[in-house]
C-alpha positions as CSV (number, residue, x, y, z in Angstrom):
1,M,-8.6,-19.5,-7.7
2,S,-6.3,-22.5,-7.4
3,A,-6.8,-24.8,-4.4
4,G,-3.5,-26.5,-4.8
5,L,-1.2,-27.0,-1.8
6,T,1.6,-24.5,-1.4
7,K,4.5,-25.2,1.0
8,H,6.1,-22.3,2.9
9,S,9.1,-22.4,5.2
10,V,8.6,-20.5,8.5
11,M,10.7,-20.0,11.6
12,I,8.9,-21.0,14.8
13,A,10.4,-20.9,18.2
14,G,13.9,-20.7,16.7
15,H,13.6,-23.6,14.2
16,R,12.5,-23.8,10.6
17,T,9.6,-25.9,9.6
18,S,7.5,-26.3,6.4
19,V,3.8,-25.8,6.4
20,S,1.6,-27.0,3.5
21,L,-1.8,-25.3,3.0
22,E,-4.2,-24.8,0.1
23,D,-3.8,-21.3,-1.5
24,P,-7.1,-20.0,-0.2
25,F,-6.0,-20.7,3.4
26,W,-2.7,-18.9,2.9
27,A,-4.6,-15.9,1.5
28,A,-7.1,-15.9,4.4
29,L,-4.2,-16.3,7.0
30,R,-2.4,-13.3,5.4
31,E,-5.7,-11.2,5.7
32,V,-6.1,-12.2,9.4
33,A,-2.4,-11.3,10.2
34,A,-2.8,-8.0,8.4
35,A,-6.0,-7.2,10.3
36,R,-4.3,-7.9,13.6
37,G,-1.2,-6.0,12.7
38,Q,1.0,-9.1,12.9
39,S,3.4,-10.7,10.6
40,L,2.4,-14.0,9.0
41,Q,5.3,-15.7,10.9
42,A,4.2,-14.2,14.3
43,L,0.6,-15.4,13.7
44,I,1.7,-18.9,12.8
45,G,3.9,-18.9,15.9
46,A,0.9,-18.0,18.1
47,I,-1.2,-20.7,16.5
48,D,1.7,-23.2,17.0
49,A,2.0,-22.3,20.7
50,G,-1.7,-23.0,21.3
51,R,-2.2,-26.1,19.2
52,G,-1.5,-28.8,21.7
53,G,-0.8,-32.0,19.9
54,Q,-2.7,-31.1,16.7
55,N,-0.9,-31.1,13.4
56,L,0.2,-27.5,12.6
57,S,-1.4,-27.3,9.1
58,S,-4.7,-28.6,10.6
59,A,-4.5,-26.1,13.5
60,I,-4.0,-23.3,11.0
61,R,-7.0,-24.4,8.9
62,V,-9.2,-24.5,12.1
63,F,-7.9,-21.1,13.2
64,V,-8.8,-19.6,9.8
65,L,-12.2,-21.2,9.8
66,E,-12.9,-19.8,13.3
67,A,-11.6,-16.3,12.3
68,V,-13.9,-16.1,9.2
69,R,-16.9,-17.3,11.2
70,R,-16.4,-14.8,14.0
71,P,-18.5,-11.7,13.5
72,P,-16.5,-8.5,12.9
73,I,-16.0,-6.1,15.8
74,Q,-18.4,-3.2,15.6
75,Q,-16.8,0.1,16.2
76,T,-18.8,3.0,17.6
């Protein structure tokens, strides 16, 4: 699996911006979005809204790390 940076253009709060992440982070972010029933753009928008002054790419990486560390919800 390639760990190279890939840049994607996304629309956040009505403006276009580019986000550069390593390929494994894009893959994990897509998985999280799918599991939540959200589009990738909607999930990035939510991360953007809650990041404070943190760099968006860094905020996404931290979000993905926290998402994969969180234990799965047990269904009964």
